[in-house]
N, C-alpha and C positions, 0 to 999 in steps of 0.2 A: 393486238393479239392475233397470232397466225391462225387461219381458219382450220388447218389440220390439227392444231393442238386441242381445240374444243374448250368449252367452258368448264367441263368437269376436270380436265387435265390442268387447266389454269388454277382452278380452286384447290386442286390437290396439292399443287406446288406451294400455294399460300399456306395451306393447312400444315404442311411439313415444316415450313419455316417457323410458324407459330409454335409447333410442337417442340422444336428445339430451343425456343426462346424462353426466358424466365416466365414464371407463372402469371405475373401481372403485365407482361409485355403487350398482349392483345388489347387490354383495356387502355394502356397508355397510347398505343398506336392508333386505336380507334378514336380516342379523344382528340388526337391531332388531325386525323384524316377526315372525320365526319363533318366538321364545319367546312373544310376545304372542298369536299365532294358536294356538299349541299350548295355552296356558292357556285361551284363549277356547273352543276346541273341547271341551276337557275339562270346563269348568265350565258352558258354555251348554247343551249337549245335554239334560241332565236337566231344565233349566228351560224350554227353548223347545219341546221336542217335545210336551208335553201341550197347550199352547196351539194349536200348529199342527195337532195331531191332531184337536182338537175344533172347529177353525175359528173360534176366538175373534176377533171383529172388532176392529180398532184403534179406539180411542175418540177419537183426535186428529182434529179436523175439518180439512178441506182447503179452503183459500181460493184459488180459481182467479184471481180478480182483486180488487183493493181495492173495497170497496163492495158486492160480490156476496154472497149468502147462502152459508154454508159447506155443503159436501157431505160425506157420510160417507166415510171412507178406504176404498178398495177392498182394502187389503192385510190379511192375517191378522196378529194380534198374536203376538209371541213372548215378551214379558215384561210385567210390571206395573211402572209407574213407581214409583221409590223414594219419590217425594214425594206424589203424589196417589193412588197405588195403582191407577190405571186402566190397562187394557191398551193397549199401544202396539206398533207394528210397527218394523221396522228403518229404514224411511224417515222415521219421525217420532220418533226417539229418539237420544240419545247413549248408546252402549254401552261398558262397560268390559270388561276381560279376564275378569271374573267372570261376565259375561253379564247383569249388572244394568243397568238403564236409567233414564234421566230423560227424560221426554217433552218435546217441543218446547214444549208449552203451558206447562209449569212453568218451562222455561228462559226463555221470553219474559216470564213473570210476574216471575221473579227479576231480569231485566235492567231491567224497568220500576221495580221497587222500588229498585234501586241508582241508577238514573238520577234518580229523584225524591227520593231521601233527602237530608237536609240535609248540606252539605259539612262535613268534619272540619277544614277549614282555618280559621284564625282570621279573624274579620271584619276588613275594612280599618280602619285606625286612624281614630278620629273626630277632627275638627279640634282639639278641646281636648286629646286625647291627644297629637297631633302637636306642639302648642305646648308641652306639658309636656316632651316628649322633647327638643325644641330648647333649652328653658330649662335642662334638666339637663345637656345636652351643653355648653352655653356655660359653666355653672358649673364643670364638670370641666375645661374648657380654661383658665379663669382660675386655678384652683388649680394646675394643672400648670405654667402659665407663671410663677406666683409662685415655685414650687419651683425652676424652672430658673434664674430670676434670682438666687435666693439661692445656688445652687450656683456660678454664675458671678461672684457678688459684684458685681452691678450693680443699678441702680435702674430704675424704669419709664421715667424721662425721660433716661436715659443716652444720649448720641449714639451713632450706629452705630459710628464709628471707635473710640471708647473701649470700647464693648461688645465689638468684635472683638478688641482688644488684651487685654481681660480674659479673653476666651475662650482666646486663645493662651497666656496666662500659666497659666491653670488646666490647660490641656491639657499644657503642659510639666511642670507640677508632678506630674502623675500618669502621665507617659509611662513605659511599662514598662522602657525602656532606662536611665532615670535613677532611677526609683523602684522599689526592690525589695520594697516592702511587699506582703504577700499580697493586699490588697484594691485595689492600685493599678490593676490592669487593669480591674476592674469600674468603678472611679471614672472612669477614662479614657473608657470607653464612655458613662458617664452624662453626662460633660461634653459629649461629641459630640452626644448626643441632646438635651441642654438647649439647645445652640446652634441646633439645627434648629428647635426651637420658638420661640426668641427671635428668630431671624433673620426669621421670617415677619412679625413685628410692624413691621419697618422697610420703608420704600419701597425699590424697586429702586435700587441705586446707579447714578449716572449714568456 
């Protein structure tokens, strides 16, 4: 918290946020924060007090504007970064409830590594791969169509009307109302699916 802001100004900002929040927000927020603060105060005091007592300076540089040289941080360090083990203050670190910290410098470095790391996503398909996939899909379609025609007992050059009558005959043969065989219902659905495939091969009826 900046010294010039003061405790009262800081509390005033918190009060204004709670005032605009739903009526039960302060209770829900405190239920979440109270155990976290309790553990933080218990764990942080023995870790932070020696650094503050000895006036250990924060090692994270301060960049006032892009392109300007960094300046030393004016705040005292409370913890050592878990990654680089250099001292850091509360203004330049992420603190957990154990009082341990990761300084902003290591966080920025980690973000840069993630941003520049090669993607885990597979590369886009190459033209030859795409052509091979289309060829495989077409072969699968031809095989499925041949199987559908065999089920309907028609040929490739059978006219649409004859093919439709053949489909109706096969549909009636496996209709569950007239065919009580255990596999009739499954065959009935297969005939319907076969006709969906075959019908696509004919031009739209006028």
